[in-house]
C-alpha positions in Angstrom: -4.6 -4.0 9.1 -4.3 -4.2 5.1 -7.9 -4.6 3.4 -6.6 -7.8 1.6 -5.7 -9.4 5.3 -8.6 -8.8 6.7 -10.8 -10.1 4.2 -8.4 -13.3 4.9 -9.0 -13.4 7.9 -12.8 -12.5 8.5 -13.4 -15.7 5.5 -10.9 -17.9 8.0 -12.7 -16.9 11.0 -16.4 -17.8 9.1 -14.9 -20.8 8.4 -14.1 -21.8 11.5 -17.1 -20.7 12.9 -19.1 -23.2 10.3 -16.8 -25.9 11.1 -17.3 -25.1 14.5 -20.7 -25.4 13.8 -20.5 -28.4 12.1 -18.9 -30.1 14.6 -22.1 -29.6 17.1 -24.5 -30.2 14.6 -22.5 -34.0 14.6 -21.8 -34.7 17.9 -26.3 -33.8 19.2 -27.0 -35.8 15.6 -24.9 -38.7 17.1 -25.9 -38.1 20.5 -29.9 -37.9 19.5 -29.0 -41.4 17.2 -27.4 -42.9 19.7 -30.1 -42.2 22.6 -33.2 -43.3 19.5 -31.4 -46.6 19.0 -30.5 -47.2 22.3 -34.5 -46.8 23.5 -35.6 -48.8 20.7 -33.9 -51.4 21.5 -35.5 -51.6 24.7 -38.4 -51.0 23.9 -38.8 -54.0 21.2 -36.8 -56.0 23.8 -39.8 -55.7 25.9 -42.2 -56.0 23.8 -41.2 -59.8 23.1 -41.4 -60.7 26.2 -44.8 -59.1 26.6 -45.8 -61.4 23.7 -44.0 -64.1 24.9 -45.7 -64.2 28.2 -49.3 -63.1 26.5 -48.1 -66.6 24.1 -48.4 -68.3 27.6 -51.4 -66.8 29.4 -53.9 -69.7 30.0 -51.3 -72.4 30.2 -48.8 -73.2 32.5 -46.3 -70.5 33.5 -42.5 -70.1 31.1 -40.5 -72.7 32.7 -37.1 -72.6 32.4 -36.6 -73.7 29.0 -38.2 -70.5 27.5 -35.7 -68.6 30.6 -32.9 -70.0 29.2 -34.2 -69.2 25.1 -34.6 -65.6 27.0 -30.9 -65.4 28.1 -29.5 -66.9 24.8 -30.8 -63.2 23.8 -28.0 -61.8 25.7 -25.3 -59.4 24.2 -27.6 -59.1 21.0 -25.4 -56.0 19.8 -26.9 -53.1 21.9 -29.1 -55.9 24.3 -27.9 -56.8 27.9 -30.1 -59.3 29.6 -29.7 -60.0 33.6 -32.5 -62.5 35.6 -32.8 -63.4 38.7 -34.7 -66.5 39.5 -35.6 -67.7 42.9 -33.1 -69.8 45.2 -32.6 -73.3 43.5 -33.5 -71.5 40.5 -30.4 -70.8 37.7 -28.8 -67.0 38.7 -27.8 -65.3 35.9 -25.4 -62.6 37.6 -24.5 -58.7 37.4 -22.1 -58.1 34.1 -20.1 -55.6 34.5 -20.5 -52.8 30.7 -19.3 -53.4 27.7 -16.6 -51.5 26.9 -17.0 -49.6 23.7 -13.9 -49.9 20.9 -10.7 -48.1 21.0 -11.1 -47.1 18.0 -13.7 -44.1 19.7 -11.9 -41.2 21.4 -12.9 -41.3 25.1 -14.4 -37.5 24.8 -16.8 -38.5 21.4 -17.9 -41.3 23.9 -18.5 -39.3 27.0 -20.3 -37.0 24.3 -22.4 -39.1 22.9 -23.1 -42.0 25.4 -27.4 -41.2 26.5 -28.7 -41.8 29.6 -28.6 -45.6 31.0 -31.9 -47.8 28.9 -32.9 -50.4 31.7 -36.1 -51.9 31.6 -37.5 -54.8 34.1 -40.5 -57.1 34.1 -41.3 -59.6 36.7 -42.8 -63.1 35.6 -44.1 -66.0 37.6 -42.6 -69.6 36.9 -43.0 -72.6 37.9 -43.6 -72.9 41.5 -45.1 -70.0 42.1 -42.5 -68.2 42.2 -41.3 -65.0 40.0 -38.2 -64.3 38.5 -36.7 -60.5 37.6 -36.1 -59.9 34.1 -33.9 -56.7 33.8 -33.1 -55.6 30.5 -30.0 -53.1 29.3 -29.3 -51.1 26.8 -25.9 -51.0 25.7 -24.8 -48.2 23.3 -21.0 -49.9 22.3 -21.4 -50.8 18.6 -24.0 -47.8 18.1 -21.4 -44.9 19.5 -18.8 -47.0 17.0 -21.1 -46.7 13.7 -21.4 -43.1 15.4 -18.2 -42.1 15.4 -17.8 -43.3 11.7 -20.1 -41.0 10.7 -19.9 -38.1 12.2 -16.1 -38.6 11.2 -16.9 -38.7 8.0 -19.1 -35.6 8.0 -16.8 -33.8 9.8 -13.9 -34.8 7.2 -16.2 -33.9 4.2 -17.7 -30.1 6.0 -13.4 -29.7 6.3 -12.9 -30.4 2.8 -15.4 -27.9 1.3 -14.7 -25.4 4.1 -10.5 -25.7 3.2 -11.8 -25.4 -1.2 -14.4 -22.5 -0.1 -11.7 -20.2 1.4 -9.2 -21.4 -1.2 -11.4 -20.0 -3.9 -12.2 -17.2 -2.3 -9.0 -16.4 -1.2 -7.9 -17.5 -5.0 -10.3 -14.0 -6.3 -9.7 -11.9 -3.9 -6.1 -11.8 -4.5 -7.0 -11.7 -7.9 -9.0 -8.4 -7.3 -6.5 -7.4 -5.3 -4.0 -7.8 -7.8 -5.9 -5.2 -10.0 -5.6 -3.4 -7.1 -2.3 -3.1 -7.0 -1.9 -2.1 -11.0 -4.2 0.8 -9.5 -1.9 1.9 -6.7 1.2 1.6 -9.1 -0.6 3.8 -11.5 -1.5 6.4 -9.1 2.1 6.3 -7.6 3.1 7.3 -11.2 0.6 10.2 -11.4 2.2 11.2 -8.4 5.6 10.8 -9.3 4.6 12.9 -12.9 4.6 10.1 -14.9 1.5 10.9 -16.9 2.4 7.6 -20.0 1.9 4.9 -18.4 -1.9 3.1 -18.8 -3.5 0.7 -17.0 -4.0 -2.4 -18.5 -7.5 -4.0 -19.8 -9.2 -5.7 -16.6 -11.1 -9.3 -16.6 -13.6 -8.1 -13.8 -16.3 -5.2 -14.8 -15.9 -3.3 -12.3 -11.9 -2.7 -12.3 -12.3 -2.4 -15.9 -14.5 0.5 -15.9 -11.5 2.0 -13.2 -8.9 1.4 -15.8 -11.1 3.4 -18.1 -11.3 6.4 -16.1 -8.1 5.8 -14.6 -6.5 6.2 -18.2 -8.6 9.0 -19.3 -7.8 11.1 -16.5 -4.2 9.9 -16.9 -4.4 10.9 -20.9 -6.0 14.5 -19.7 -3.0 15.2 -17.1 -0.5 14.8 -19.7 -2.1 16.3 -22.5 -2.8 19.5 -19.5 1.1 19.2 -18.9 2.0 19.8 -22.3 0.3 22.7 -23.1 1.4 24.2 -19.6 5.1 23.1 -21.0 4.3 24.2 -24.2 2.6 28.3 -22.3 5.6 27.8 -20.4 8.0 28.2 -22.9 6.3 30.8 -25.1 5.9 32.8 -21.6 10.6 32.2 -20.6 10.9 32.5 -24.9 8.8 36.2 -24.7 10.4 37.3 -21.2 13.4 36.6 -22.4 13.3 38.6 -25.6 11.8 41.3 -23.6 15.2 41.3 -21.4 17.1 41.5 -24.6 14.9 44.1 -25.9 15.0 46.1 -22.8 18.3 45.6 -22.3 19.3 46.6 -26.3 17.1 49.8 -25.7 19.4 50.3 -22.6 22.4 49.9 -24.3 21.6 51.9 -27.6 18.8 54.7 -26.1 19.6 55.4 -22.6 23.7 54.4 -22.7 23.6 56.5 -25.7 21.8 60.0 -24.1 23.6 59.8 -21.2 27.4 59.3 -23.1 25.8 62.2 -25.4 25.0 64.6 -21.6 28.1 63.8 -20.5 29.8 65.0 -23.3 28.0 67.7 -23.4 29.1 68.9 -19.5 32.4 67.7 -20.3 32.1 70.5 -23.2 30.8 73.0 -21.1 33.8 72.5 -18.3 36.2 72.9 -21.0 34.6 76.6 -22.6 34.8 78.3 -18.9 34.4 77.8 -15.4 31.5 79.8 -14.5 29.3 76.6 -13.9 32.0 74.0 -13.1 30.1 73.3 -9.8 27.0 72.0 -12.0 28.9 70.7 -14.5 31.0 68.7 -11.9 27.6 66.7 -10.7 25.9 66.5 -14.1 29.1 64.5 -15.1 29.1 62.5 -11.7 25.4 61.7 -12.0 26.1 60.4 -15.5 28.8 58.1 -14.4 26.6 57.3 -11.5 23.9 56.3 -14.6 26.4 54.5 -16.5 26.9 51.9 -13.3 23.0 51.3 -12.7 22.3 50.9 -16.0 25.1 48.4 -16.5 24.4 45.9 -13.7 20.5 46.6 -15.3 21.9 45.0 -18.4 23.8 42.3 -16.7 20.5 41.0 -14.6 18.1 41.6 -18.0 20.1 39.6 -20.5 24.1 39.2 -19.6 26.3 40.0 -23.1 29.2 37.6 -21.7 26.5 35.0 -21.7 26.4 34.9 -25.9 29.4 35.8 -26.2 31.9 34.0 -24.2 29.9 31.3 -23.0 27.9 30.3 -19.8 31.1 29.3 -17.9 32.4 32.8 -18.2 29.3 34.6 -17.2 28.8 32.1 -14.6 31.9 33.3 -13.4 31.2 36.6 -13.9 27.6 36.3 -11.9 29.8 34.6 -9.0 32.1 37.0 -8.9 29.9 39.9 -8.8 27.9 38.3 -5.3 31.2 38.1 -3.9 32.5 41.7 -4.3 28.7 42.8 -3.2 28.4 40.0 0.2 32.3 39.6 1.4 30.7 38.1 4.2 29.7 35.1 2.2 31.7 32.3 0.7 31.2 31.5 -2.8 32.9 28.4 -4.7 32.1 28.0 -8.3 34.0 24.9 -10.6 32.5 23.9 -14.1 33.6 21.2 -15.5 35.0 21.0 -19.3 32.7 20.7 -22.6 29.6 22.3 -19.8 29.4 25.2 -22.2 29.4 22.9 -25.7 26.5 20.3 -24.3 23.8 22.8 -22.7 23.2 24.3 -25.5 19.3 26.9 -25.8 19.5 25.8 -21.9 22.3 27.8 -20.7 20.4 30.9 -20.5 17.6 28.1 -18.2 20.9 27.5 -16.0 22.5 30.7 -15.8 18.8 31.9 -14.5 18.6 29.3 -11.9 21.8 30.0 -10.3 21.1 33.7 -10.3 18.1 32.7 -8.5 19.6 30.2 -6.4 22.2 33.2 -4.7 19.7 35.4 -4.3 17.8 32.7 -2.5 21.5 32.5 -0.5 21.3 35.8 0.2 17.7 36.7 1.2 16.8 33.2 2.8 19.7 31.1 4.2 22.0 33.3 6.5 24.6 31.0 4.8 27.9 31.2 5.0 29.1 29.1 2.4 27.8 28.4 -0.9 28.9 26.1 -4.2 27.7 25.7 -7.2 28.6 22.7 -9.7 28.5 22.1 -12.9 29.5 18.7 -14.5 28.1 16.1 -17.3 26.8 13.4 -17.0 27.7 10.6 -19.5 24.8 8.3 -20.6 25.7 4.9 -22.0 22.9 5.4 -24.8 24.8 8.8 -25.7 22.6 11.2 -23.9 24.5 13.1 -22.3 22.9 15.2 -19.6 24.0 18.4 -17.8 24.1 18.7 -13.3 24.3 21.7 -12.1 24.0 21.7 -8.3 23.7 24.8 -6.2 24.5 24.1 -2.1 25.0 26.1 1.4 24.9 26.1 4.7 22.8 27.4 5.9 19.3 27.7 8.1 17.7 25.2 5.7 13.5 24.8 5.8 10.6 22.2 6.0 10.4 21.4 2.8 6.4 20.4 3.0 6.0 23.5 4.7 3.9 25.7 2.0 6.6 28.9 0.4 5.3 32.5 -0.5 8.2 33.0 -3.4 8.1 32.3 -6.5 11.5 31.4 -7.0 12.0 27.8 -6.7 8.2 27.3 -8.5 9.9 29.3 -11.5 13.3 26.8 -11.5 10.8 24.1 -11.2 9.2 25.2 -14.2 12.8 26.2 -16.0 13.4 22.3 -15.3 10.4 21.0 -16.5 10.5 23.3 -19.8 13.2 21.8 -21.2 12.5 17.9 -19.7 15.1 18.0 -17.0 14.6 16.7 -13.2 14.1 18.7 -10.1 15.4 17.5 -6.4 15.5 19.6 -3.4 17.5 18.4 -0.5 16.7 20.5 2.5 16.4 20.2 6.5 15.8 23.0 8.9 19.3 24.1 10.0 21.1 21.2 7.4 21.1 24.2 4.8 19.8 23.3 0.9 20.6 21.6 -1.8 19.7 22.1 -5.1 20.1 19.7 -7.8 19.0 20.3 -11.3 20.0 17.3 -14.6 19.2 19.0 -18.3 19.7 17.1 -21.5 22.6 18.4 -23.6 21.3 20.1 -26.4 19.0 22.2 -24.4 15.9 22.2 -26.6 13.1 23.5 -25.0 9.8 21.2 -25.2 
């Protein structure tokens, strides 16, 4: 369960508990009130009877007129009077209970009805006999009043509970909207988008988080720009060193080997005395020529500067075909890629070179496809898409890699302001997808 759901559930249960406790309190209070009212009514009636008897003390016993006056008080609100007289006198039979109002639910009447309040008093009457006066309290009217008061109290309690819950829900909802914005910002950071900033929040706690987050994002963005600048400088220095080494191999080592071979040919033409040694020298020179050409091609493909990206990649793929005939290589390049790639040509070449190296070393693949095409942007911002795919063994992307090949590719793509995507799964091959903006200027 989310924190928001748990808070709402806790608040809702608390409100229900408060309403339940209020309901129990209202029932108990109503029961106490009815019981007190009934008891006070019975006591008052008995006091009146005692006062009437005390008034007549010393005079004649109560007569029928006094008893008739007493009977007239029957059914007075909560009061019921029952008089048993000796034979020959008036007799009032037992009265059935007076039902409460139909507006009162049966359960409420059962819950608040107190024990029966009954009081009896024997009084002498004319003729030396005694009459039994029995006073019973009827709580029906009082129960109706208690029900009306309880309804009002419970309604007020319910309105207050709903108002409190709504207020807390709105407050928590506003707070969690801020949490949602913060989580979205953290997701942007996780995706590498350091340019987004959090707004200012009205709550002081979230305002502090916003300021700290924005400071962190600005620091990360600055650090990323510095890293990109360092990567740019490192790649530029690396390519310059490769260019320099290739030039040195061509100018110095290549010319030296050529001179050695020329001198060996001269010695061979001069006589047969050292023919075998001369032949060995010339063989070594030929092998050195091949080694130097290969080193120069790996350090700086001259065909890239002379004929462009498409031709240089075709030459690279053909070289790998000759070295590894068991691997079926397919290459396709859309027209216009060379013009669009710009300064990114060398980086795209290196990415393909690294991709082929990984396929041969680690993939165990039977087929690999390399494709270059243009992505036309509606706003005029065209892009170059490079895909290198194989049908090899693949790997688990989350598993740490010991090599630096993929890391180097990521750094190159980041320096170009492009997008890098790697799709792979054990047993399903690898798809390397790179998108760089046209112009290819390293950022």
